A tleap script that builds the chain and sets N, CA, C and O, in Angstrom:
source leaprc.protein.ff14SB
mol = sequence {
  NARG SER LEU LYS LEU PRO LYS GLY PHE ASN
  TRP LEU ARG PRO MET PRO GLU SER ALA PHE
  ALA ILE ARG CYS LEU ALA ARG GLN LEU GLY
  MET LEU PRO SER LEU ARG GLU LEU ASP LEU
  GLY SER SER LEU LEU SER ARG ASN LEU PRO
  LEU ILE LEU CYS ASP LEU GLN ASP PRO LEU
  GLU SER LEU GLU LEU ALA TYR CYS SER LEU
  LEU PRO ALA ASN LEU THR PHE CLEU
}
set mol.1.N position { -33.038 11.090 35.170 }
set mol.1.CA position { -33.705 10.018 36.539 }
set mol.1.C position { -32.448 8.764 36.362 }
set mol.1.O position { -31.699 8.395 37.266 }
set mol.2.N position { -32.471 8.153 34.674 }
set mol.2.CA position { -31.741 7.385 34.804 }
set mol.2.C position { -30.623 7.431 33.624 }
set mol.2.O position { -30.582 8.126 32.608 }
set mol.3.N position { -29.756 6.470 34.107 }
set mol.3.CA position { -28.705 6.508 33.400 }
set mol.3.C position { -27.452 4.989 33.079 }
set mol.3.O position { -26.648 4.420 33.818 }
set mol.4.N position { -27.796 4.821 31.801 }
set mol.4.CA position { -26.756 3.223 31.723 }
set mol.4.C position { -25.623 3.407 31.155 }
set mol.4.O position { -25.740 4.246 30.262 }
set mol.5.N position { -24.948 3.152 31.221 }
set mol.5.CA position { -23.122 3.269 31.277 }
set mol.5.C position { -23.646 2.030 30.008 }
set mol.5.O position { -24.493 1.153 30.176 }
set mol.6.N position { -22.599 2.389 28.372 }
set mol.6.CA position { -22.792 1.408 27.418 }
set mol.6.C position { -21.914 -0.303 28.103 }
set mol.6.O position { -20.808 -0.483 28.614 }
set mol.7.N position { -23.065 -1.265 27.776 }
set mol.7.CA position { -22.471 -2.773 28.181 }
set mol.7.C position { -20.719 -2.224 27.520 }
set mol.7.O position { -20.253 -1.443 26.691 }
set mol.8.N position { -20.165 -3.422 28.718 }
set mol.8.CA position { -18.692 -2.826 28.026 }
set mol.8.C position { -18.014 -2.252 28.546 }
set mol.8.O position { -16.874 -2.318 28.088 }
set mol.9.N position { -18.166 -1.516 29.548 }
set mol.9.CA position { -17.956 0.404 29.822 }
set mol.9.C position { -16.632 0.206 30.467 }
set mol.9.O position { -16.572 0.396 31.682 }
set mol.10.N position { -15.530 -0.160 29.801 }
set mol.10.CA position { -14.226 -0.253 30.415 }
set mol.10.C position { -13.083 0.162 30.770 }
set mol.10.O position { -12.248 -0.326 31.532 }
set mol.11.N position { -13.106 1.626 29.829 }
set mol.11.CA position { -11.896 2.090 29.100 }
set mol.11.C position { -10.782 2.630 30.678 }
set mol.11.O position { -9.565 2.812 30.640 }
set mol.12.N position { -11.892 2.806 32.190 }
set mol.12.CA position { -10.183 2.317 33.078 }
set mol.12.C position { -9.252 1.033 33.477 }
set mol.12.O position { -9.559 0.005 34.080 }
set mol.13.N position { -8.254 1.372 33.036 }
set mol.13.CA position { -7.622 0.526 33.755 }
set mol.13.C position { -6.736 0.074 34.856 }
set mol.13.O position { -7.052 0.883 35.729 }
set mol.14.N position { -5.877 -0.654 35.356 }
set mol.14.CA position { -5.403 0.270 36.270 }
set mol.14.C position { -4.502 0.745 36.014 }
set mol.14.O position { -3.447 0.393 35.486 }
set mol.15.N position { -5.089 2.048 36.586 }
set mol.15.CA position { -3.042 3.334 36.156 }
set mol.15.C position { -3.380 3.827 36.551 }
set mol.15.O position { -4.593 4.034 36.581 }
set mol.16.N position { -2.256 4.555 37.342 }
set mol.16.CA position { -2.145 5.820 38.469 }
set mol.16.C position { -3.283 6.528 37.765 }
set mol.16.O position { -4.051 7.079 38.553 }
set mol.17.N position { -3.621 6.669 36.346 }
set mol.17.CA position { -4.917 7.703 35.979 }
set mol.17.C position { -6.093 7.314 36.332 }
set mol.17.O position { -7.184 7.811 36.610 }
set mol.18.N position { -5.527 6.143 36.242 }
set mol.18.CA position { -7.403 5.627 36.209 }
set mol.18.C position { -8.257 6.298 37.843 }
set mol.18.O position { -9.479 6.205 37.964 }
set mol.19.N position { -7.225 7.041 39.135 }
set mol.19.CA position { -7.691 7.335 39.811 }
set mol.19.C position { -8.610 8.829 39.931 }
set mol.19.O position { -9.612 9.274 40.490 }
set mol.20.N position { -7.507 9.249 38.991 }
set mol.20.CA position { -8.471 11.194 38.555 }
set mol.20.C position { -9.522 10.681 37.593 }
set mol.20.O position { -10.503 11.415 37.467 }
set mol.21.N position { -9.504 9.646 36.943 }
set mol.21.CA position { -10.599 9.628 36.206 }
set mol.21.C position { -12.033 8.944 36.269 }
set mol.21.O position { -13.129 9.187 35.764 }
set mol.22.N position { -11.369 7.693 37.373 }
set mol.22.CA position { -12.853 7.496 38.440 }
set mol.22.C position { -13.548 9.131 39.542 }
set mol.22.O position { -14.637 9.651 39.298 }
set mol.23.N position { -12.826 9.501 40.393 }
set mol.23.CA position { -12.851 11.095 40.783 }
set mol.23.C position { -14.067 12.176 39.459 }
set mol.23.O position { -14.915 13.012 39.769 }
set mol.24.N position { -13.731 11.774 38.266 }
set mol.24.CA position { -14.072 12.978 37.621 }
set mol.24.C position { -15.189 12.332 37.292 }
set mol.24.O position { -16.191 13.025 37.115 }
set mol.25.N position { -15.264 11.255 37.173 }
set mol.25.CA position { -16.779 10.232 36.852 }
set mol.25.C position { -17.865 10.895 37.869 }
set mol.25.O position { -18.833 11.623 37.649 }
set mol.26.N position { -17.024 10.061 39.725 }
set mol.26.CA position { -17.849 10.811 40.826 }
set mol.26.C position { -18.717 12.176 39.984 }
set mol.26.O position { -19.799 12.234 39.399 }
set mol.27.N position { -17.481 13.318 40.311 }
set mol.27.CA position { -18.056 14.860 40.064 }
set mol.27.C position { -19.260 14.932 39.618 }
set mol.27.O position { -20.297 15.455 40.027 }
set mol.28.N position { -18.776 13.940 38.136 }
set mol.28.CA position { -20.338 14.195 37.031 }
set mol.28.C position { -21.416 13.885 37.365 }
set mol.28.O position { -22.407 14.447 36.900 }
set mol.29.N position { -21.507 12.666 38.482 }
set mol.29.CA position { -22.986 11.782 38.898 }
set mol.29.C position { -23.412 12.371 39.331 }
set mol.29.O position { -24.641 12.443 39.321 }
set mol.30.N position { -22.136 13.673 40.407 }
set mol.30.CA position { -23.435 14.252 41.520 }
set mol.30.C position { -23.424 15.278 40.985 }
set mol.30.O position { -23.121 16.150 41.800 }
set mol.31.N position { -23.630 15.740 39.831 }
set mol.31.CA position { -24.389 16.951 39.573 }
set mol.31.C position { -25.324 16.679 38.643 }
set mol.31.O position { -25.792 17.488 37.841 }
set mol.32.N position { -25.769 14.818 38.820 }
set mol.32.CA position { -27.291 14.747 38.399 }
set mol.32.C position { -27.990 14.598 39.374 }
set mol.32.O position { -27.783 13.542 39.971 }
set mol.33.N position { -28.886 15.358 39.858 }
set mol.33.CA position { -29.777 15.580 41.547 }
set mol.33.C position { -30.569 14.536 41.035 }
set mol.33.O position { -30.399 13.463 41.613 }
set mol.34.N position { -31.279 14.541 40.235 }
set mol.34.CA position { -32.708 13.713 40.058 }
set mol.34.C position { -31.924 12.086 39.750 }
set mol.34.O position { -32.776 11.234 39.498 }
set mol.35.N position { -30.208 11.457 39.733 }
set mol.35.CA position { -30.302 10.913 39.255 }
set mol.35.C position { -30.871 9.941 40.240 }
set mol.35.O position { -30.854 10.351 41.401 }
set mol.36.N position { -31.635 8.114 39.944 }
set mol.36.CA position { -32.207 7.250 40.272 }
set mol.36.C position { -31.729 6.617 40.503 }
set mol.36.O position { -31.291 6.245 41.592 }
set mol.37.N position { -31.616 6.129 39.122 }
set mol.37.CA position { -31.070 4.857 38.436 }
set mol.37.C position { -29.858 4.562 38.002 }
set mol.37.O position { -29.517 5.549 37.350 }
set mol.38.N position { -28.924 3.703 37.980 }
set mol.38.CA position { -27.335 4.008 37.718 }
set mol.38.C position { -27.095 2.623 37.051 }
set mol.38.O position { -26.631 1.941 37.964 }
set mol.39.N position { -27.157 1.978 36.115 }
set mol.39.CA position { -26.990 0.742 35.433 }
set mol.39.C position { -24.918 0.831 35.321 }
set mol.39.O position { -24.558 1.808 34.664 }
set mol.40.N position { -24.163 0.270 35.673 }
set mol.40.CA position { -23.441 -0.413 35.801 }
set mol.40.C position { -22.442 -1.787 34.940 }
set mol.40.O position { -21.274 -1.992 34.607 }
set mol.41.N position { -23.831 -2.504 34.874 }
set mol.41.CA position { -24.098 -3.811 34.441 }
set mol.41.C position { -22.915 -3.809 33.345 }
set mol.41.O position { -22.739 -2.839 32.608 }
set mol.42.N position { -22.015 -5.122 33.286 }
set mol.42.CA position { -21.002 -5.527 32.649 }
set mol.42.C position { -19.789 -4.076 32.541 }
set mol.42.O position { -19.959 -3.502 31.465 }
set mol.43.N position { -18.786 -3.485 33.307 }
set mol.43.CA position { -18.328 -3.093 33.529 }
set mol.43.C position { -17.119 -3.352 34.958 }
set mol.43.O position { -17.153 -4.008 36.000 }
set mol.44.N position { -16.043 -2.365 34.244 }
set mol.44.CA position { -15.047 -2.682 35.466 }
set mol.44.C position { -15.068 -1.888 36.580 }
set mol.44.O position { -14.500 -2.157 37.638 }
set mol.45.N position { -15.787 -0.810 36.325 }
set mol.45.CA position { -16.054 0.593 37.040 }
set mol.45.C position { -16.882 0.470 38.018 }
set mol.45.O position { -17.047 1.568 38.550 }
set mol.46.N position { -17.581 -0.485 38.586 }
set mol.46.CA position { -17.886 -1.784 40.285 }
set mol.46.C position { -17.568 -1.865 40.468 }
set mol.46.O position { -17.967 -2.612 41.361 }
set mol.47.N position { -16.114 -1.723 40.626 }
set mol.47.CA position { -14.930 -2.840 41.332 }
set mol.47.C position { -14.435 -0.996 42.532 }
set mol.47.O position { -13.810 -0.967 43.592 }
set mol.48.N position { -14.897 -0.086 41.935 }
set mol.48.CA position { -14.239 1.334 42.891 }
set mol.48.C position { -15.460 1.912 43.276 }
set mol.48.O position { -15.290 2.955 43.906 }
set mol.49.N position { -16.712 1.567 43.099 }
set mol.49.CA position { -18.451 1.402 42.996 }
set mol.49.C position { -18.266 2.427 44.581 }
set mol.49.O position { -18.956 3.445 44.625 }
set mol.50.N position { -17.234 2.075 45.954 }
set mol.50.CA position { -17.703 3.431 46.560 }
set mol.50.C position { -16.951 5.173 46.167 }
set mol.50.O position { -17.064 6.205 46.828 }
set mol.51.N position { -16.380 4.996 45.170 }
set mol.51.CA position { -15.658 6.058 45.311 }
set mol.51.C position { -16.295 6.600 43.594 }
set mol.51.O position { -15.967 7.529 42.855 }
set mol.52.N position { -17.014 5.829 43.514 }
set mol.52.CA position { -17.934 6.555 41.941 }
set mol.52.C position { -19.584 6.743 42.604 }
set mol.52.O position { -20.250 7.614 42.045 }
set mol.53.N position { -20.030 6.237 43.360 }
set mol.53.CA position { -21.133 6.871 44.194 }
set mol.53.C position { -20.897 7.860 45.433 }
set mol.53.O position { -21.898 8.463 45.821 }
set mol.54.N position { -19.382 8.155 46.265 }
set mol.54.CA position { -19.585 9.097 47.169 }
set mol.54.C position { -19.568 10.425 47.005 }
set mol.54.O position { -18.838 10.985 47.822 }
set mol.55.N position { -20.217 11.275 46.091 }
set mol.55.CA position { -20.346 11.482 45.446 }
set mol.55.C position { -22.014 12.619 45.500 }
set mol.55.O position { -22.329 13.787 45.730 }
set mol.56.N position { -22.755 11.095 45.056 }
set mol.56.CA position { -24.646 11.619 45.158 }
set mol.56.C position { -25.205 12.413 46.401 }
set mol.56.O position { -25.064 12.549 47.616 }
set mol.57.N position { -26.227 13.031 44.866 }
set mol.57.CA position { -26.517 13.591 45.907 }
set mol.57.C position { -27.492 13.276 46.483 }
set mol.57.O position { -27.463 13.711 47.634 }
set mol.58.N position { -28.524 12.623 46.218 }
set mol.58.CA position { -29.649 11.541 47.395 }
set mol.58.C position { -29.368 10.111 46.710 }
set mol.58.O position { -29.041 9.767 45.574 }
set mol.59.N position { -29.642 9.438 47.907 }
set mol.59.CA position { -29.478 8.260 47.105 }
set mol.59.C position { -30.054 7.233 46.151 }
set mol.59.O position { -31.236 7.502 46.368 }
set mol.60.N position { -30.087 6.578 45.550 }
set mol.60.CA position { -30.813 5.698 44.483 }
set mol.60.C position { -31.644 4.501 44.713 }
set mol.60.O position { -31.587 3.689 45.636 }
set mol.61.N position { -32.541 4.563 43.542 }
set mol.61.CA position { -33.248 3.698 44.223 }
set mol.61.C position { -32.926 2.541 43.000 }
set mol.61.O position { -33.536 1.508 43.275 }
set mol.62.N position { -32.366 2.453 42.093 }
set mol.62.CA position { -32.169 0.667 41.695 }
set mol.62.C position { -30.620 1.663 41.015 }
set mol.62.O position { -30.390 2.707 40.404 }
set mol.63.N position { -29.586 0.038 41.865 }
set mol.63.CA position { -27.978 0.485 40.615 }
set mol.63.C position { -28.014 -0.734 40.519 }
set mol.63.O position { -28.176 -1.702 41.261 }
set mol.64.N position { -27.779 -0.461 39.139 }
set mol.64.CA position { -27.293 -2.373 38.436 }
set mol.64.C position { -25.802 -3.150 38.297 }
set mol.64.O position { -24.952 -2.793 37.482 }
set mol.65.N position { -25.703 -3.809 38.847 }
set mol.65.CA position { -24.239 -4.959 38.853 }
set mol.65.C position { -24.226 -5.679 38.257 }
set mol.65.O position { -23.110 -6.198 38.234 }
set mol.66.N position { -25.399 -6.451 37.184 }
set mol.66.CA position { -24.734 -7.692 36.337 }
set mol.66.C position { -23.828 -7.708 35.651 }
set mol.66.O position { -23.446 -6.893 34.810 }
set mol.67.N position { -23.158 -9.285 36.193 }
set mol.67.CA position { -22.465 -9.688 35.456 }
set mol.67.C position { -21.180 -8.561 35.904 }
set mol.67.O position { -20.187 -8.439 35.188 }
set mol.68.N position { -21.350 -7.833 37.085 }
set mol.68.CA position { -19.765 -7.078 37.713 }
set mol.68.C position { -19.167 -8.076 38.349 }
set mol.68.O position { -19.623 -9.188 38.612 }
set mol.69.N position { -17.669 -7.429 38.687 }
set mol.69.CA position { -16.802 -7.920 39.351 }
set mol.69.C position { -16.700 -7.699 41.031 }
set mol.69.O position { -15.640 -7.487 41.618 }
set mol.70.N position { -18.098 -7.801 41.708 }
set mol.70.CA position { -17.504 -6.431 43.148 }
set mol.70.C position { -16.440 -7.214 43.890 }
set mol.70.O position { -16.343 -8.420 44.117 }
set mol.71.N position { -15.469 -5.916 44.283 }
set mol.71.CA position { -14.480 -6.973 45.976 }
set mol.71.C position { -15.732 -6.482 47.064 }
set mol.71.O position { -16.662 -5.708 46.836 }
set mol.72.N position { -15.326 -7.389 48.605 }
set mol.72.CA position { -16.167 -7.748 49.029 }
set mol.72.C position { -16.100 -5.958 50.269 }
set mol.72.O position { -16.676 -5.992 51.357 }
set mol.73.N position { -15.623 -5.132 49.977 }
set mol.73.CA position { -15.019 -3.959 50.159 }
set mol.73.C position { -16.573 -3.385 49.446 }
set mol.73.O position { -17.221 -2.799 50.313 }
set mol.74.N position { -17.068 -3.413 48.512 }
set mol.74.CA position { -18.253 -2.627 47.669 }
set mol.74.C position { -19.309 -3.876 48.553 }
set mol.74.O position { -20.084 -3.236 49.264 }
set mol.75.N position { -19.444 -4.723 48.638 }
set mol.75.CA position { -20.069 -5.486 49.212 }
set mol.75.C position { -20.434 -4.459 50.601 }
set mol.75.O position { -21.468 -3.790 50.590 }
set mol.76.N position { -19.720 -4.426 51.479 }
set mol.76.CA position { -19.595 -3.855 52.529 }
set mol.76.C position { -19.885 -2.180 53.088 }
set mol.76.O position { -19.825 -1.786 54.253 }
set mol.77.N position { -20.120 -1.597 52.193 }
set mol.77.CA position { -19.776 -0.195 50.856 }
set mol.77.C position { -21.798 -0.590 50.787 }
set mol.77.O position { -22.695 0.056 51.329 }
set mol.78.N position { -21.858 -1.231 50.347 }
set mol.78.CA position { -23.558 -1.400 50.194 }
set mol.78.C position { -24.303 -1.691 51.014 }
set mol.78.O position { -25.504 -1.773 50.757 }
savepdb mol mol.pdb
quit
């Protein structure tokens, strides 16, 4: 039901292979049908929010984005 990525989970650097890694993460999150809470706090992953959340089967009840750098596109998506 709940997944919290480690604080500072910033293994994705802006490189061509980053897009592939983000898609893999999105697919894995999509395989968690009962995921209701996701904590991306202090993560650079939040910059790719639409890509990360696109495969979720059901809406989240809680999404933690503390200390994240959100882009205008992320706010529009939310």
